[in-house]
MARNU-982780 format. One line per field, with one value per atom (N, C-alpha, C): residue in three letters; x, y, z; atom name. Coordinates in steps of 0.1 Angstrom, whole numbers. Example, Ala and Ser with C-alpha at 12.3 -4.5 7.8 and 13.67 -1.06 7.14 Angstrom:
residuo: (Ala Ala Ala Ser Ser Ser) .
x: (132 123 132 128 137 129) .
y: (-57 -45 -33 -22 -11 0) .
z: (78 78 78 71 71 79) .
atomo: (N CA C N CA C) .
***
This chain:
residuo: (Unk Unk Unk Unk Unk Unk Unk Unk Unk Unk Unk Unk Unk Unk Unk Unk Unk Unk Unk Unk Unk Unk Unk Unk Unk Unk Unk Unk Unk Unk Unk Unk Unk Unk Unk Unk Unk Unk Unk Unk Unk Unk Unk Unk Unk Unk Unk Unk Unk Unk Unk Unk Unk Unk Unk Unk Unk Unk Unk Unk Unk Unk Unk Unk Unk Unk Unk Unk Unk Unk Unk Unk Unk Unk Unk Unk Unk Unk Unk Unk Unk Unk Unk Unk Unk Unk Unk Unk Unk Unk Unk Unk Unk Unk Unk Unk Unk Unk Unk Unk Unk Unk Unk Unk Unk Unk Unk Unk Unk Unk Unk Unk Unk Unk Unk Unk Unk Unk Unk Unk Unk Unk Unk Unk Unk Unk Unk Unk Unk Unk Unk Unk Unk Unk Unk Unk Unk Unk Unk Unk Unk Unk Unk Unk Unk Unk Unk Unk Unk Unk Unk Unk Unk Unk Unk Unk Unk Unk Unk Unk Unk Unk Unk Unk Unk Unk Unk Unk Unk Unk Unk Unk Unk Unk Unk Unk Unk Unk Unk Unk Unk Unk Unk Unk Unk Unk Unk Unk Unk Unk Unk Unk Unk Unk Unk Unk Unk Unk Unk Unk Unk Unk Unk Unk Unk Unk Unk Unk Unk Unk Unk Unk Unk Unk Unk Unk Unk Unk Unk Unk Unk Unk Unk Unk Unk Unk Unk Unk Unk Unk Unk Unk Unk Unk Unk Unk Unk Unk Unk Unk Unk Unk Unk Unk Unk Unk Unk Unk Unk Unk Unk Unk Unk Unk Unk Unk Unk Unk Unk Unk Unk Unk Unk Unk Unk Unk Unk Unk Unk Unk Unk Unk Unk Unk Unk Unk Unk Unk Unk Unk Unk Unk Unk Unk Unk Unk Unk Unk Unk Unk Unk Unk Unk Unk Unk Unk Unk Unk Unk Unk Unk Unk Unk Unk Unk Unk Unk Unk Unk Unk Unk Unk Unk Unk Unk Unk Unk Unk Unk Unk Unk Unk Unk Unk Unk Unk Unk Unk Unk Unk Unk Unk Unk Unk Unk Unk Unk Unk Unk Unk Unk Unk Unk Unk Unk Unk Unk Unk Unk Unk Unk Unk Unk Unk Unk Unk Unk Unk Unk Unk Unk Unk Unk Unk Unk Unk Unk Unk Unk Unk Unk Unk Unk Unk Unk Unk Unk Unk Unk Unk Unk Unk Unk Unk Unk Unk Unk Unk Unk Unk Unk Unk Unk Unk Unk Unk Unk Unk Unk Unk Unk Unk Unk Unk Unk Unk Unk Unk Unk Unk Unk Unk Unk Unk Unk Unk Unk Unk Unk Unk Unk Unk Unk Unk Unk Unk Unk Unk Unk Unk Unk Unk Unk Unk Unk Unk Unk Unk Unk Unk Unk Unk Unk Unk Unk Unk Unk Unk Unk Unk Unk Unk Unk Unk Unk Unk Unk Unk Unk Unk Unk Unk Unk Unk Unk Unk Unk Unk Unk Unk Unk Unk Unk Unk Unk Unk Unk Unk Unk Unk Unk Unk Unk Unk Unk Unk Unk Unk Unk Unk Unk Unk Unk Unk Unk Unk Unk Unk Unk Unk Unk Unk Unk Unk Unk Unk Unk Unk Unk Unk Unk Unk Unk Unk Unk Unk Unk Unk Unk Unk Unk Unk Unk Unk Unk Unk Unk Unk Unk Unk Unk Unk Unk Unk Unk Unk Unk Unk Unk Unk Unk Unk Unk) .
x: (161 163 162 171 170 160 156 145 149 161 165 163 167 165 150 142 128 122 126 120 125 137 142 135 132 125 111 104 91 90 100 101 103 111 114 101 94 82 71 69 59 62 74 79 76 80 77 62 54 40 34 38 33 37 50 55 47 44 36 22 16 2 2 12 12 14 23 25 12 5 -7 -18 -18 -28 -25 -13 -9 -13 -10 -13 -28 -36 -51 -56 -50 -55 -52 -40 -37 -46 -54 -64 -76 -78 -90 -87 -94 -92 -95 -103 -106 -93 -85 -72 -64 -63 -55 -61 -75 -82 -81 -78 -76 -65 -55 -45 -45 -51 -51 -66 -72 -86 -90 -81 -84 -86 -77 -78 -90 -93 -105 -118 -119 -131 -133 -122 -122 -127 -121 -124 -139 -143 -157 -167 -164 -173 -173 -161 -160 -168 -168 -175 -190 -195 -209 -213 -203 -206 -209 -215 -218 -206 -196 -184 -172 -163 -150 -142 -136 -127 -113 -110 -96 -93 -81 -77 -80 -77 -80 -95 -104 -118 -123 -117 -121 -117 -105 -100 -109 -113 -122 -136 -142 -155 -156 -147 -147 -142 -132 -125 -124 -130 -129 -115 -107 -93 -93 -85 -83 -69 -68 -55 -43 -43 -31 -28 -38 -35 -25 -26 -16 -4 -7 4 11 8 16 24 34 43 42 42 40 52 64 76 79 87 91 96 106 111 101 93 83 72 69 59 65 78 84 84 87 86 72 62 48 44 47 43 50 63 70 63 59 53 39 32 18 20 29 31 35 44 48 36 28 16 6 5 -4 0 13 19 16 19 17 2 -7 -21 -25 -21 -25 -20 -8 -2 -7 -15 -20 -9 1 13 13 3 3 -6 -4 -12 -19 -32 -40 -41 -40 -37 -22 -18 -4 -2 9 13 20 16 23 37 47 61 66 60 65 60 68 63 56 47 41 50 55 65 57 64 58 53 61 57 43 39 25 15 18 9 9 20 22 15 11 3 -10 -16 -28 -26 -17 -15 -1 -2 11 16 29 35 31 29 25 11 3 -11 -14 -3 -5 -6 -14 -16 -26 -34 -45 -42 -33 -30 -15 -12 2 10 4 12 10 5 4 18 20 33 39 31 37 41 36 39 51 55 65 79 86 99 109 109 118 114 102 98 99 101 100 109 121 131 133 124 126 123 131 130 119 107 95 86 83 74 59 51 37 30 33 26 31 41 46 35 28 17 3 2 -11 -12 -17 -18 -31 -29 -40 -51 -47 -57 -59 -55 -57 -67 -75 -85 -78 -82 -76 -87 -83 -93 -95 -108 -111 -109 -111 -109 -94 -85 -70 -64 -71 -66 -62 -70 -68 -55 -50 -37 -40 -30 -32 -22 -28 -20 -8 -8 3 15 12 23 28 19 24 33 28 36 50 50 63 72 67 75 80 71 75 86 85 95 109 110 123 131 125 132 128 117 112 109 119 117 108 106 98 83 79 64 57 46 37 28 21 12 -2) .
y: (-194 -185 -171 -163 -149 -141 -129 -121 -116 -112 -107 -117 -130 -140 -143 -143 -145 -134 -121 -110 -111 -114 -116 -127 -138 -149 -145 -138 -133 -124 -115 -105 -113 -123 -131 -139 -145 -153 -143 -132 -123 -116 -113 -107 -117 -130 -140 -142 -142 -144 -132 -120 -108 -109 -113 -114 -124 -136 -146 -141 -135 -130 -119 -110 -100 -105 -115 -122 -128 -135 -142 -131 -120 -109 -103 -101 -95 -105 -118 -128 -129 -127 -127 -115 -103 -91 -91 -96 -95 -104 -112 -120 -112 -101 -93 -82 -83 -73 -59 -57 -44 -38 -46 -41 -36 -43 -38 -25 -26 -14 -2 -3 9 19 13 21 21 11 10 11 22 24 23 29 28 14 5 -9 -15 -12 -18 -13 0 5 -2 -3 -9 -24 -31 -45 -46 -38 -38 -35 -25 -22 -34 -40 -51 -63 -65 -77 -75 -63 -61 -60 -59 -58 -72 -72 -85 -92 -85 -91 -84 -91 -86 -79 -68 -61 -61 -66 -67 -82 -85 -99 -101 -91 -92 -94 -87 -88 -102 -107 -120 -131 -130 -140 -140 -128 -127 -132 -129 -133 -148 -153 -167 -177 -173 -182 -178 -166 -161 -157 -153 -150 -136 -135 -123 -117 -104 -97 -105 -111 -118 -130 -136 -148 -145 -133 -130 -122 -113 -105 -110 -123 -129 -141 -144 -155 -167 -179 -191 -198 -196 -202 -197 -204 -199 -185 -182 -169 -159 -164 -155 -151 -160 -157 -147 -148 -138 -124 -124 -111 -106 -114 -110 -104 -111 -107 -94 -92 -80 -68 -70 -60 -56 -67 -65 -57 -61 -55 -40 -38 -24 -16 -22 -15 -12 -22 -20 -9 -8 2 16 17 30 34 24 27 31 24 28 42 45 58 69 65 75 80 73 77 71 74 69 79 78 86 76 79 70 77 71 56 54 43 39 29 32 23 10 -1 -13 -14 -15 -15 -29 -39 -52 -59 -65 -71 -85 -88 -102 -111 -120 -130 -141 -147 -157 -169 -171 -182 -181 -168 -166 -170 -167 -171 -186 -192 -207 -215 -208 -216 -221 -214 -218 -221 -215 -216 -223 -236 -244 -241 -240 -236 -245 -258 -267 -265 -258 -255 -242 -234 -220 -221 -213 -212 -222 -218 -226 -232 -227 -233 -234 -242 -245 -233 -222 -210 -199 -203 -194 -190 -178 -173 -183 -188 -197 -210 -215 -228 -228 -216 -215 -218 -227 -231 -219 -209 -198 -188 -190 -181 -187 -200 -207 -202 -198 -194 -179 -171 -156 -151 -141 -136 -125 -129 -120 -124 -116 -119 -119 -128 -129 -115 -108 -95 -84 -87 -77 -76 -87 -87 -88 -96 -98 -88 -76 -66 -69 -71 -74 -64 -51 -40 -31 -34 -26 -33 -25 -31 -38 -50 -59 -67 -74 -82 -95 -98 -110 -122 -121 -132 -135 -126 -128 -128 -134 -135 -122 -112 -98 -92 -95 -89 -74 -66 -52 -49 -46 -45 -36 -24 -16 -22 -30 -37 -49 -56 -67 -63 -53 -48 -43 -37 -32 -44 -55 -67 -73 -74 -80 -72 -59 -50 -52 -58 -60 -69 -79 -88 -85 -80 -78 -63 -54 -40 -36 -44 -41 -43 -48 -51 -38 -37 -25 -25 -13 -12 -13) .
z: (-24 -35 -30 -33 -28 -36 -30 -36 -50 -52 -65 -76 -73 -83 -86 -75 -77 -85 -83 -91 -105 -107 -121 -128 -122 -127 -131 -122 -124 -136 -137 -149 -162 -162 -174 -178 -168 -171 -176 -169 -173 -187 -189 -202 -213 -210 -221 -223 -213 -214 -222 -219 -226 -240 -243 -256 -265 -259 -266 -268 -258 -260 -270 -270 -280 -294 -296 -309 -313 -304 -308 -312 -305 -308 -322 -325 -338 -349 -347 -356 -359 -348 -350 -357 -353 -359 -374 -379 -393 -402 -396 -404 -408 -402 -406 -416 -427 -438 -433 -423 -418 -412 -406 -401 -412 -423 -434 -440 -441 -447 -438 -426 -417 -423 -430 -435 -451 -457 -471 -476 -473 -476 -491 -499 -514 -519 -515 -519 -513 -501 -494 -501 -504 -510 -524 -531 -544 -543 -534 -531 -527 -518 -514 -525 -533 -544 -554 -556 -565 -559 -546 -541 -542 -543 -545 -560 -569 -583 -589 -600 -607 -611 -616 -622 -616 -610 -605 -616 -613 -622 -618 -606 -602 -597 -597 -593 -578 -570 -555 -553 -560 -558 -563 -574 -579 -569 -564 -554 -542 -538 -526 -528 -540 -543 -545 -553 -557 -546 -539 -530 -516 -513 -499 -494 -504 -500 -493 -483 -475 -478 -474 -476 -472 -460 -455 -463 -470 -478 -489 -495 -505 -500 -490 -485 -473 -469 -458 -463 -456 -460 -450 -455 -447 -441 -447 -442 -428 -421 -407 -407 -415 -416 -422 -431 -437 -427 -418 -407 -398 -395 -386 -393 -406 -413 -414 -417 -418 -404 -393 -380 -376 -380 -377 -385 -397 -405 -399 -395 -389 -376 -368 -354 -356 -366 -369 -373 -382 -387 -376 -367 -356 -346 -344 -335 -342 -355 -362 -362 -363 -363 -349 -339 -325 -321 -326 -323 -332 -343 -352 -361 -362 -370 -384 -392 -405 -414 -427 -436 -445 -448 -456 -470 -481 -482 -482 -476 -475 -486 -494 -504 -498 -503 -498 -505 -496 -502 -502 -495 -495 -507 -516 -528 -524 -533 -532 -539 -532 -539 -546 -556 -564 -555 -544 -535 -529 -528 -523 -534 -546 -557 -559 -557 -559 -548 -537 -527 -533 -542 -549 -563 -570 -584 -587 -587 -589 -603 -604 -617 -629 -626 -637 -642 -634 -638 -644 -645 -651 -666 -671 -686 -691 -700 -705 -718 -726 -739 -741 -751 -754 -757 -763 -767 -756 -744 -733 -728 -724 -719 -709 -699 -689 -694 -705 -711 -721 -725 -735 -729 -734 -729 -726 -736 -735 -723 -718 -707 -693 -692 -680 -669 -672 -662 -662 -668 -668 -654 -649 -636 -635 -639 -639 -628 -618 -608 -613 -608 -612 -612 -601 -599 -609 -616 -626 -638 -640 -650 -644 -633 -627 -615 -617 -606 -598 -585 -577 -575 -575 -572 -583 -595 -607 -616 -623 -632 -643 -645 -656 -663 -673 -681 -674 -670 -663 -672 -685 -695 -696 -692 -693 -679 -669 -656 -650 -653 -648 -652 -664 -668 -671 -668 -670 -682 -693 -706 -705 -699 -698 -691 -680 -673 -680 -687 -695 -706 -714 -725 -720 -709 -703 -701 -695 -693 -706 -715 -728 -735 -734 -741 -734 -723 -717 -726 -732 -741 -756 -758 -772 -774 -776 -777 -789 -798 -810 -808 -797 -795 -794 -801 -800 -788 -786 -775 -779) .
atomo: (N CA C N CA C N CA C N CA C N CA C N CA C N CA C N CA C N CA C N CA C N CA C N CA C N CA C N CA C N CA C N CA C N CA C N CA C N CA C N CA C N CA C N CA C N CA C N CA C N CA C N CA C N CA C N CA C N CA C N CA C N CA C N CA C N CA C N CA C N CA C N CA C N CA C N CA C N CA C N CA C N CA C N CA C N CA C N CA C N CA C N CA C N CA C N CA C N CA C N CA C N CA C N CA C N CA C N CA C N CA C N CA C N CA C N CA C N CA C N CA C N CA C N CA C N CA C N CA C N CA C N CA C N CA C N CA C N CA C N CA C N CA C N CA C N CA C N CA C N CA C N CA C N CA C N CA C N CA C N CA C N CA C N CA C N CA C N CA C N CA C N CA C N CA C N CA C N CA C N CA C N CA C N CA C N CA C N CA C N CA C N CA C N CA C N CA C N CA C N CA C N CA C N CA C N CA C N CA C N CA C N CA C N CA C N CA C N CA C N CA C N CA C N CA C N CA C N CA C N CA C N CA C N CA C N CA C N CA C N CA C N CA C N CA C N CA C N CA C N CA C N CA C N CA C N CA C N CA C N CA C N CA C N CA C N CA C N CA C N CA C N CA C N CA C N CA C N CA C N CA C N CA C N CA C N CA C N CA C N CA C N CA C N CA C N CA C N CA C N CA C N CA C N CA C N CA C N CA C N CA C N CA C N CA C N CA C N CA C N CA C N CA C N CA C N CA C N CA C N CA C N CA C N CA C N CA C N CA C N CA C N CA C N CA C N CA C N CA C N CA C N CA C N CA C N CA C N CA C N CA C N CA C) .
***
């Protein structure tokens, strides 16, 4: 084998190894809430305060306190393509962080998809009573994302699954303009 071919093979093998190790590193880093908090301090401070409080006031804090849920559990995607997207976002965030090319607090622009909520909250288990929004036949196929009403980092009513009234009323008015506030 000539030297050029040996060098090219070495570059390909080393490049692949570096790529795999980098991917593994990013996947490990994204599991730590502190990594997310480095750019999203407001959400982290709120979650931390909430975890020390007697009663959670946000959905994120409640999930963290009761179930040990971490940022990536809601903000990451489990499907093959979803994992690629999550890893791409985490890698991009890591590069911005390392380069100091970010402003805090950064608003999360990637929506939390219903599939992330359904990992723990199966559709058939949503709603506690027959007249609950989720159990009403006319609401079953509405294109309303869970997070349109259940805001993770906004103060909501714990008795109502941390619904935030202003957001819920806005969603209801899409079909029911006569609903009061």
